[in-house]
N, C-alpha and C positions, 0 to 999 in steps of 0.2 A: 504494501500500499503506498503512496506517494506521500509527500509530507502536507501536501495541500488537502488530500483525502482524510489524513489522518486529523487535520485540525478543523474538518467542515463535516466528520461524521455525528451521526446522532448521539447524543448525550447517553443515550442506552446502550449503543453499541461501543461508545469507550470505556464505559464503566465494565461492562462486560467481559472486555478484553482485559483490561488492567485488572481487575478482581481473578481472573482466570490465572494473569501472569503471577499476581502477588501470592495465591495459593501456592502455586510451583516453587515461589521463592522461599516462603514459609517452609515448606516440605525439604526443601535444601538447607535451610538454615537450621533445621532442628537435627537434621543429620549429620551436617558437615562443621558447623559454628559451635565452638565450646560456651563461647558466651550466650549467643541466643538459644541454645539447649537449655540451658538454666533459666533463663527470662520466659522463654515461651512455655515452659513444660507442662503446663495445663491447658495449652491451647489445642485446639484440633482445626488446622488449615481448612479444612473443608466445611467448616463451619463460618469462615471470612467470606461473607457473599455480595456485602455491598456495604456502603459508607455507615449505615446503623449498627452493623457486626463489627466495624472496624473496632469500635470502642472496646470490644474484650480485650484487644491488646493493649498491654500497659504503656503509658508513655515515658518517653526515655528524656531525660534533660540534659543539658549540657554539662551540670556537674556530675551527674552519674556517669555520663560518658568519660569525663576525666577520671572520675574516681575507679572505673572498669580498667581504663588504659594504665592506670597507676598500678593497680594490682595484677595486671596481666598485659604486659608491655608486648608490642607498642600500640595496638588496636584493639585491646580490652577482650580478645577472644570473639571479635565480631564480625570476621570475615568468614567467605564462604570457600575461599584458597588460601594455600599458605601464602604468609607475609612476602616471602621472596619471591614471588609469582606476580606480584604486583610490578608497574613499570616503575613507579616512583613512590618514596614516601616524603611526605612533607610535614612541616610543623607550622602551626597556627599559634595566634596568643592563648594562653592559658596555663601551660602549653596542653594544646590538644594535637594529635598526630592523624592525618589523612593518607589514605593511599590515593594512587593516581594509576589510571590504566592507558589503552590507546584508543584510537579510532573515536574521537570526540566523548571519551568516558565520561564528562561533563555534561554533554548535550548542547553546548552553548550554540551549535550552529544554528540551531531554530530562532533564537534571539536574534542572531546576525542576519539571518534571511529577512526577518520582519524589517530591520533597518536597513534594507537594500543591499547588502552584501551578496556579492556573485561571482560565480567561477569566473577566474582569470585578474580578480581584484588585486590590488596591493594593500596590505592592512599595515598601518602602523600600531604596534602595540607597546603601551607603556605602562602596563601591570608588571610588576615584580616577578621575576624568575626565581628567586632564590629563597629556600626555604618554604614560602607560602605558594598556593599552586595558581594564582591568579592567572600570570603571564602563560603557563603552560594550557590551562583550561581554554582561554582564547585562541591561542595558538591551535591547538586540535580543532577546535571551531571552524576556524577558518579553514583549515586546511580540508577538512570533512568537506567544505562548499567548493573547495578547488582553488582557493586563493594562496597567494604568496604571501608570507609575515615578514615584517621588519620587526627584531626582537629590539626595541627601543628600550624598555625598561625604565626605572625612574631616574630622577636627578640629570645633571648634565643639559641644561634646558637648553643653551647656546648651541651646543654640538648637535642636540636632537633637532633643532628649527633648521640648521644647514644640511643635515640628514634628509628632512622633508623637501627642503629645495631642490637636493640634486635628484633623490629617488621618487619623487611625485607620486606617494601613495594616495590613493582616493578614499580609503577608510581609515578612521581612527576609532581605537579600544584604549579605555583607559578611565580615570577619573574626569569629571566635567570639570573641574576647578585647572586641572594640567592641560586640559584642552584650552581652555579659557588663556592661560600664559601663553601657550603657543602660537595662538591665535594673534593676541596683542602686541607679543614681543616680536612677531613676524613683521607685523604692522610697522611698529615704532621704528623697526632696525632695517626695514624698507628689504625683509628678505621674504621672497614669495614663498607662503606656504598654502596658496589657494588651490591646490592639487586635492586638499581634504575636502570632501564631497559631504559624507554622512558620518556619523559615529555610533558607537554603540558605548553606553557610559554605565558606570556601577561604582560600588566601593564608598559611597558617599551621597547625600540628596543632591538631587537636582531640582529644585525649585521651578516653576513656571518663569519666574523671573530671569534666573540662569540660563532656560533652554530659550528664552527670547534674544538673550545676549549672544549667545552660540550660533543661533539661525541668523541674526543681523552681521555676526563676522563671518559667515559664509559656510559654516559647518553645523547644518540640524542634527538633533541627537534624538536616541529613543534611550531609554534605561531597561537594563536588566536586573533582576533580583535572585541573587543566587548566594550558596555559600560553599567554604572549602568541603564541608561534610557532604553536601547534598547534591551540589551542581545546581544548575538552573532550576529555578523554582518558578517564575515567573517572567513576563517581558511586554515591553510595551509594543505597539504597533502604530503607523500613521495616523489611524484614525481616532486617537486619544480617548480610548474607552475604556481605560482603566490598565490593569495587567493581567495578560491572558496566562493561567496556569499551564505549564509544561505539561505535553504528554506522559512523561516519565515518571510524574509526582501524584500522589493523593493529597490533598490538601484539607485539613478542618481548622477552624477559627474558635479556641476553647478559651472559656474565661482562664484569665492568667492565674498560674498557682494552681489550678484544678485540673480535672479531666472532663468536665462537662463543655460540650460541644453547645455552642451559642446559636439563637437562629439568625439564619441569612440577614445581613446588615448592620448586626451589632459589632462594634470593634471587641477585638479580642487578640489571645496571642495565636500566631502561625504555627501549625502542627504540622509536618510532611512526613509522608511514606513515599521511598524512595523505590522504583522498581529495579533496583541494581542486583544482579544476580551474583556479582561477587563481593560486593560491601554493602549489604541493604541496612538501611534505618527505618526501623519501624514506629510510627508515631513520634518522631523527633521534634522536642518543643525549641523553635528558634532563639525565643525571646523578643521576637519581634511582634509588630502588632499591626492588623489589619482587619478589613471587613471584608464579604462577599458582595459583589455589585451584582444583583438582582436583575435589571434590565437586559432585555435581550441584545444581543451584538448586532450592529449594522454590517461589519465588514463580513459575515459568513462564517465565521471562526465561532464554534460552538463549545470550548472548554468553558468551565468556571473562570470567573474574573474576579480577582480581587483588587482594592484601591490601593496605591503607591503608598 
């Protein structure tokens, strides 16, 4: 099934496919994962058939993940494959450790397509490549599309502006504040960075006022919402209809600090279940707040939407 077909299938078809895959992953986790075997000991995967029954699974919070990893390093016994079979291991503040795989492991290509990235594009990536996975996350997503990546990383602003002037990338990924710095300093120093046409930004807030500035400077952007643990969670489109939930996750909004799922429209904590066969996370509480958007989308995508 193609990307557009996945995004435009009926809600019923999507949930049926997602929960069928989730049951397979739960089975695998109970058989292959030391950590999940203990956490899910009382769970029958065949009973997890819809969002309502998802509540049978316990919520895992970041504090619990950190403790599990401390007791059984490096991943708390939560992986379905041996740790040395992953492509990378990363370190995020906490510290919390995350694995990395191949072939768009974090599913960022979907958000990039929404931001007009295409095969043959030249992507300037200003996310960090060291210890934390953001740079690798974006590079794999761009490569999945068929785009070439310039690994700019962070810092060295003047050198980066000169590289953009010379290499002429047409897409940007990184924080919105650094994109603003690049565009403004390029203008101040009379160094042409106008090759940048659209961007996918994350890692910090990008309010409408900043979006407006970036658009006026020549590089309109969309936001993606993802984490090192979960990969892509949700992403914007040019239709400005909130953030569409990625096809590879199931999202609930719960009352902060509890396991109570809130009615649609109420603000609560984002809880995410990933459909990752190698490193699954079930009902992972992100600590972030959002709410479900109940109005029907105008662009044809049928996935759940959340507010930014």
